[in-house]
LUMPAFI-184045 format. One record per residue (C-alpha): x, y, z; residue number from 1. Coordinates in steps of 0.001 Angstrom, whole numbers, plus 524288, in hexadecimal, padded with zeros to 5 digits. Example, Ala and Ser with C-alpha at 12.3 -4.5 7.8 and 13.67 -1.06 7.14 Angstrom:
BEGIN
[atom [8300C; 7EE6C; 81E78]; 1],
[atom [83566; 7FBDC; 81BE4]; 2],
END
This chain:
BEGIN
[atom [7BBA8; 5DED1; 54EC3]; 1],
[atom [7B7E9; 5ED5B; 54F36]; 2],
[atom [7B67B; 5EC44; 55DF4]; 3],
[atom [7C479; 5E7BF; 55F71]; 4],
[atom [7C961; 5F2DC; 556E2]; 5],
[atom [7C230; 5FD0A; 55EED]; 6],
[atom [7C767; 5F6F1; 56B71]; 7],
[atom [7D561; 5F74B; 56661]; 8],
[atom [7D413; 6059B; 5626A]; 9],
[atom [7CEE3; 6094F; 56FDA]; 10],
[atom [7D97A; 6014B; 57687]; 11],
[atom [7E3D0; 60821; 56E4E]; 12],
[atom [7DE6F; 6157D; 571E2]; 13],
[atom [7DE7D; 611EE; 58040]; 14],
[atom [7EC94; 60D4B; 57F78]; 15],
[atom [7F04E; 619D8; 57846]; 16],
[atom [7E98B; 6220A; 582C1]; 17],
[atom [7F0E7; 61AD9; 58D75]; 18],
[atom [7FD98; 61D52; 58622]; 19],
[atom [7FA7D; 62BD6; 58536]; 20],
[atom [7F77A; 62C54; 593B6]; 21],
[atom [80482; 625DE; 596F5]; 22],
[atom [80B93; 62F1E; 58DC6]; 23],
[atom [8054B; 63B31; 593A7]; 24],
[atom [805C5; 63678; 5A1C6]; 25],
[atom [812A8; 63D6C; 5A42B]; 26],
[atom [80D08; 64A29; 59F02]; 27],
[atom [800EB; 6495D; 5A78B]; 28],
[atom [80640; 64AF4; 5B55C]; 29],
[atom [7F8B4; 64A22; 5BB7B]; 30],
[atom [7F65A; 63C89; 5B5C2]; 31],
[atom [7F8F5; 6333B; 5C0FA]; 32],
[atom [7F953; 63E18; 5CB2E]; 33],
[atom [7EAFA; 6416E; 5CC54]; 34],
[atom [7E449; 6443B; 5D941]; 35],
[atom [7DEBF; 63739; 5DD6C]; 36],
[atom [7EAAC; 62F3F; 5D9A4]; 37],
[atom [7EF86; 627CA; 5E575]; 38],
[atom [7FDF0; 629B6; 5E8AC]; 39],
[atom [803BA; 6249E; 5F552]; 40],
[atom [8123D; 625B9; 5F824]; 41],
[atom [81859; 62010; 6045F]; 42],
[atom [82663; 61CE9; 60808]; 43],
[atom [8289C; 610F4; 5FF71]; 44],
[atom [81B51; 6102F; 5F8ED]; 45],
[atom [81492; 617C3; 5EE1C]; 46],
[atom [806B8; 61513; 5E983]; 47],
[atom [800A5; 61C26; 5DE07]; 48],
[atom [7F31E; 6196C; 5D894]; 49],
[atom [7EE2A; 622DE; 5CE12]; 50],
[atom [7DFC2; 621FD; 5D197]; 51],
[atom [7DB39; 62EFB; 5CBE3]; 52],
[atom [7E3A3; 62D3D; 5BFC8]; 53],
[atom [7DDF2; 61FA6; 5BD9C]; 54],
[atom [7D01D; 624D9; 5BECD]; 55],
[atom [7D30A; 62FFF; 5B556]; 56],
[atom [7D8DC; 626CC; 5AB32]; 57],
[atom [7CD5B; 61D79; 5ACE6]; 58],
[atom [7C38B; 62867; 5AA93]; 59],
[atom [7CACE; 62D09; 59E69]; 60],
[atom [7CBE2; 61F54; 598C7]; 61],
[atom [7BD8D; 61C89; 59BD6]; 62],
[atom [7B9A2; 628EA; 594A8]; 63],
[atom [7C1FB; 62571; 588D7]; 64],
[atom [7BC75; 617AC; 58844]; 65],
[atom [7AEB3; 61D13; 589C6]; 66],
[atom [7B117; 625CE; 57DED]; 67],
[atom [7B58E; 61A27; 575CD]; 68],
[atom [7A9A5; 6121B; 5797E]; 69],
[atom [7A02C; 61C8A; 574E7]; 70],
END
């Protein structure tokens, strides 16, 4: 059972971190507007894919999870 408890604590911390990111997203104007994000706007069509933002968030989450596994 200690493994489940540790997993639930880590899952809770991850959910809390995601909540903080969503709360602060309005205060961080560069989040979602990084160079490398794909934004195409035509007459009746808009396509937005946050590629650089996704990579940045992935690197940060990978680092945090790496710290917990140590």
